[in-house]
MIDOSE-1310 file (N, C-alpha, C; in nm, 2 decimals, decimal comma, always signed):
residues 119
xxxx	-1,34/+0,02/-0,07/-1,28/-0,05/-0,18/-1,27/-0,20/-0,16; -1,32/-0,29/-0,24/-1,31/-0,43/-0,21/-1,17/-0,47/-0,26; -1,14/-0,60/-0,22/-1,01/-0,65/-0,26/-1,00/-0,66/-0,41; -1,09/-0,71/-0,48/-1,09/-0,71/-0,62/-1,06/-0,57/-0,68
xxxx	-1,12/-0,46/-0,63/-1,10/-0,32/-0,68/-0,97/-0,28/-0,64; -0,91/-0,31/-0,52/-0,78/-0,29/-0,48/-0,68/-0,35/-0,58; -0,70/-0,49/-0,60/-0,61/-0,56/-0,70/-0,61/-0,50/-0,83; -0,73/-0,47/-0,88/-0,74/-0,40/-1,02/-0,67/-0,27/-1,03
xxxx	-0,70/-0,19/-0,92/-0,63/-0,06/-0,92/-0,47/-0,07/-0,91; -0,43/-0,15/-0,83/-0,28/-0,16/-0,81/-0,22/-0,22/-0,94; -0,29/-0,31/-1,02/-0,25/-0,37/-1,13/-0,22/-0,26/-1,26; -0,28/-0,15/-1,24/-0,28/-0,04/-1,34/-0,16/+0,05/-1,32
xxxx	-0,09/+0,04/-1,20/+0,03/+0,11/-1,18/+0,14/+0,06/-1,26; +0,24/+0,14/-1,28/+0,35/+0,11/-1,37/+0,44/+0,01/-1,30; +0,47/-0,11/-1,37/+0,58/-0,20/-1,33/+0,55/-0,27/-1,21; +0,43/-0,31/-1,18/+0,38/-0,37/-1,05/+0,38/-0,52/-1,08
xxxx	+0,40/-0,59/-0,97/+0,38/-0,74/-0,95/+0,30/-0,77/-0,84; +0,23/-0,87/-0,84/+0,15/-0,92/-0,74/+0,17/-1,07/-0,70; +0,16/-1,08/-0,56/+0,19/-1,21/-0,50/+0,09/-1,23/-0,39; +0,05/-1,35/-0,36/-0,03/-1,39/-0,24/+0,07/-1,44/-0,14
xxxx	+0,07/-1,38/-0,02/+0,17/-1,42/+0,09/+0,09/-1,42/+0,22; +0,17/-1,46/+0,32/+0,11/-1,44/+0,46/-0,03/-1,48/+0,48; -0,06/-1,60/+0,45/-0,21/-1,64/+0,46/-0,32/-1,57/+0,39; -0,28/-1,56/+0,25/-0,38/-1,50/+0,16/-0,39/-1,35/+0,15
xxxx	-0,28/-1,29/+0,19/-0,27/-1,15/+0,17/-0,23/-1,12/+0,03; -0,30/-1,01/-0,03/-0,28/-0,96/-0,15/-0,17/-0,86/-0,15; -0,04/-0,88/-0,21/+0,07/-0,81/-0,18/+0,11/-0,75/-0,32; +0,12/-0,62/-0,32/+0,17/-0,54/-0,44/+0,31/-0,49/-0,42
xxxx	+0,39/-0,51/-0,53/+0,52/-0,46/-0,53/+0,57/-0,39/-0,65; +0,66/-0,31/-0,64/+0,73/-0,24/-0,76/+0,88/-0,26/-0,75; +0,94/-0,32/-0,85/+1,08/-0,36/-0,83/+1,12/-0,45/-0,72; +1,02/-0,54/-0,69/+1,04/-0,64/-0,58/+1,02/-0,59/-0,44
xxxx	+0,98/-0,45/-0,42/+0,96/-0,39/-0,30/+0,81/-0,37/-0,28; +0,77/-0,41/-0,16/+0,61/-0,39/-0,13/+0,58/-0,25/-0,11; +0,47/-0,21/-0,17/+0,41/-0,08/-0,15/+0,27/-0,08/-0,10; +0,19/-0,19/-0,11/+0,06/-0,20/-0,06/+0,02/-0,34/-0,04
xxxx	-0,08/-0,36/+0,07/-0,12/-0,50/+0,11/-0,27/-0,48/+0,14; -0,33/-0,58/+0,09/-0,47/-0,60/+0,14/-0,49/-0,75/+0,20; -0,54/-0,75/+0,32/-0,55/-0,88/+0,39/-0,66/-0,89/+0,49; -0,68/-1,00/+0,55/-0,78/-1,01/+0,66/-0,70/-1,05/+0,78
xxxx	-0,62/-0,96/+0,84/-0,54/-0,99/+0,95/-0,63/-0,97/+1,09; -0,60/-1,05/+1,19/-0,67/-1,04/+1,31/-0,81/-1,08/+1,31; -0,89/-1,01/+1,39/-1,03/-1,05/+1,41/-1,12/-0,97/+1,30; -1,23/-1,02/+1,26/-1,32/-0,95/+1,17/-1,31/-1,00/+1,04
xxxx	-1,41/-0,99/+0,96/-1,43/-1,04/+0,83/-1,39/-0,93/+0,71; -1,37/-0,80/+0,74/-1,35/-0,70/+0,64/-1,19/-0,70/+0,62; -1,15/-0,67/+0,50/-1,02/-0,66/+0,48/-0,96/-0,53/+0,53; -0,83/-0,53/+0,55/-0,75/-0,43/+0,59/-0,65/-0,39/+0,48
xxxx	-0,64/-0,27/+0,46/-0,55/-0,22/+0,37/-0,43/-0,14/+0,41; -0,31/-0,18/+0,39/-0,19/-0,11/+0,44/-0,10/-0,06/+0,33; -0,04/+0,05/+0,36/+0,05/+0,12/+0,26/+0,15/+0,19/+0,31; +0,26/+0,20/+0,24/+0,37/+0,29/+0,28/+0,33/+0,44/+0,26
xxxx	+0,37/+0,52/+0,35/+0,35/+0,66/+0,33/+0,46/+0,75/+0,38; +0,45/+0,89/+0,34/+0,54/+0,97/+0,37/+0,54/+0,99/+0,53; +0,65/+1,06/+0,58/+0,65/+1,10/+0,73/+0,53/+1,18/+0,77; +0,50/+1,28/+0,69/+0,39/+1,37/+0,72/+0,25/+1,29/+0,71
xxxx	+0,24/+1,22/+0,60/+0,11/+1,15/+0,59/+0,09/+1,04/+0,71; +0,20/+0,98/+0,75/+0,19/+0,88/+0,85/+0,15/+0,96/+0,98; +0,21/+1,07/+1,01/+0,17/+1,14/+1,12/+0,03/+1,18/+1,13; -0,02/+1,22/+1,02/-0,17/+1,26/+1,01/-0,25/+1,14/+1,01
xxxx	-0,23/+1,03/+0,93/-0,32/+0,93/+0,92/-0,34/+0,85/+1,05; -0,23/+0,82/+1,13/-0,25/+0,75/+1,25/-0,33/+0,82/+1,35; -0,36/+0,95/+1,34/-0,45/+1,02/+1,43/-0,59/+1,02/+1,38; -0,61/+0,97/+1,26/-0,75/+0,96/+1,20/-0,83/+0,83/+1,25
xxxx	-0,95/+0,85/+1,29/-1,03/+0,73/+1,34/-1,02/+0,62/+1,21; -1,01/+0,50/+1,26/-1,00/+0,39/+1,17/-0,87/+0,36/+1,09; -0,77/+0,43/+1,13/-0,63/+0,43/+1,07/-0,55/+0,39/+1,19; -0,45/+0,29/+1,16/-0,35/+0,27/+1,28/-0,22/+0,24/+1,22
xxxx	-0,10/+0,26/+1,30/+0,02/+0,21/+1,25/+0,02/+0,06/+1,20; +0,07/+0,03/+1,09/+0,06/-0,10/+1,04/+0,14/-0,20/+1,12; +0,08/-0,32/+1,17/+0,16/-0,40/+1,25/+0,27/-0,45/+1,17; +0,39/-0,46/+1,25/+0,51/-0,50/+1,19/+0,59/-0,40/+1,09
xxxx	+0,51/-0,30/+1,04/+0,57/-0,22/+0,93/+0,56/-0,07/+0,99; +0,51/-0,04/+1,10/+0,50/+0,10/+1,14/+0,63/+0,17/+1,14; +0,74/+0,10/+1,19/+0,87/+0,16/+1,19/+0,92/+0,21/+1,06; +0,86/+0,16/+0,96/+0,90/+0,20/+0,81/+0,79/+0,30/+0,76
xxxx	+0,70/+0,35/+0,84/+0,61/+0,45/+0,82/+0,50/+0,38/+0,72; +0,45/+0,28/+0,76/+0,33/+0,22/+0,71/+0,21/+0,24/+0,79; +0,09/+0,26/+0,72/-0,03/+0,27/+0,80/-0,13/+0,16/+0,76; -0,24/+0,13/+0,83/-0,33/+0,02/+0,79/-0,46/+0,08/+0,82
xxxx	-0,56/+0,06/+0,73/-0,69/+0,10/+0,74/-0,76/-0,01/+0,81; -0,81/+0,01/+0,94/-0,87/-0,09/+1,02/-1,02/-0,09/+1,00; -1,09/+0,02/+0,97/-1,23/+0,03/+0,96/-1,26/+0,06/+0,81; -1,36/+0,00/+0,75/-1,41/+0,02/+0,61/-1,45/+0,17/+0,62
xxxx	-1,41/+0,24/+0,51/-1,46/+0,37/+0,49/-1,38/+0,48/+0,58; -1,27/+0,44/+0,63/-1,19/+0,53/+0,71/-1,14/+0,63/+0,62; -1,11/+0,59/+0,49/-1,06/+0,68/+0,39/-1,16/+0,65/+0,27; -1,19/+0,75/+0,20/-1,28/+0,73/+0,08/-1,20/+0,66/-0,03
xxxx	-1,26/+0,59/-0,12/-1,19/+0,51/-0,23/-1,09/+0,62/-0,30; -1,14/+0,74/-0,33/-1,06/+0,84/-0,39/-0,93/+0,87/-0,31; -0,94/+0,89/-0,19/-0,82/+0,92/-0,10/-0,73/+0,80/-0,09; -0,80/+0,68/-0,06/-0,71/+0,55/-0,07/-0,63/+0,54/-0,20
xxxx	-0,70/+0,55/-0,31/-0,62/+0,55/-0,43/-0,50/+0,64/-0,44; -0,53/+0,77/-0,40/-0,43/+0,86/-0,40/-0,30/+0,83/-0,31; -0,34/+0,77/-0,19/-0,23/+0,72/-0,10/-0,16/+0,60/-0,16; -0,22/+0,51/-0,23/-0,15/+0,40/-0,29/-0,07/+0,44/-0,40
xxxx	-0,11/+0,54/-0,49/-0,03/+0,60/-0,59/+0,09/+0,65/-0,53; +0,08/+0,73/-0,42/+0,20/+0,79/-0,35/+0,29/+0,68/-0,29; +0,23/+0,57/-0,24/+0,30/+0,47/-0,19/+0,40/+0,40/-0,31; +0,34/+0,38/-0,41/+0,41/+0,33/-0,53/+0,52/+0,42/-0,57
xxxx	+0,50/+0,55/-0,57/+0,60/+0,65/-0,60/+0,71/+0,65/-0,50; +0,68/+0,64/-0,37/+0,78/+0,64/-0,27/+0,87/+0,52/-0,28; +0,82/+0,40/-0,30/+0,89/+0,27/-0,32/+0,97/+0,28/-0,45; +0,90/+0,31/-0,55/+0,97/+0,32/-0,68/+1,10/+0,42/-0,68
xxxx	+1,08/+0,53/-0,60/+1,20/+0,63/-0,59/+1,31/+0,58/-0,52; +1,29/+0,47/-0,44/+1,41/+0,41/-0,36/+1,48/+0,30/-0,45; +1,42/+0,27/-0,57/+1,50/+0,18/-0,65/+1,62/+0,25/-0,71; +1,71/+0,17/-0,76/+1,83/+0,23/-0,82/+1,79/+0,29/-0,96
xxxx	+1,86/+0,38/-1,00/+1,84/+0,45/-1,14/+1,83/+0,33/-1,25; +1,92/+0,25/-1,24/+1,91/+0,14/-1,34/+1,79/+0,06/-1,34; +1,75/+0,02/-1,22/+1,62/-0,06/-1,20/+1,50/+0,03/-1,24; +1,49/+0,15/-1,20/+1,39/+0,24/-1,24/+1,38/+0,25/-1,40
xxxx	+1,49/+0,27/-1,46/+1,49/+0,28/-1,60/+1,45/+0,15/-1,68; +1,50/+0,04/-1,62/+1,45/-0,10/-1,68/+1,31/-0,12/-1,67; +1,24/-0,07/-1,57/+1,10/-0,09/-1,53/+1,02/+0,03/-1,59; +1,07/+0,12/-1,67/+1,01/+0,22/-1,73/+0,95/+0,32/-1,64
xxx	+1,01/+0,34/-1,53/+0,98/+0,44/-1,42/+1,06/+0,57/-1,43; +1,14/+0,59/-1,54/+1,22/+0,70/-1,55/+1,35/+0,68/-1,48; +1,45/+0,77/-1,50/+1,58/+0,76/-1,44/+1,59/+0,84/-1,32
């Protein structure tokens, strides 16, 4: 998944906002809280995609080749795709949708309602 494809996909999710932060990272938020990031951190030219995940997904994903605990965010159960193709685009999209749901679920009922995310 390219950065443009990542941005296009995230933009389709309900109540998302997009900012460029931390040296040109593409940061996606719901209700002001980050759920996915695409950047070029560290060495190499390919982008790295990071996202919030469930405890179970975190445990499984960090054991998979090409996936690591996300720098600075691992304690909050974030992973980062270090190698292109470590996840198929289909799987990556499913994890991004799940990340959006996890973060949206932590918002207050009032904010979820205001954003059209249900109560």
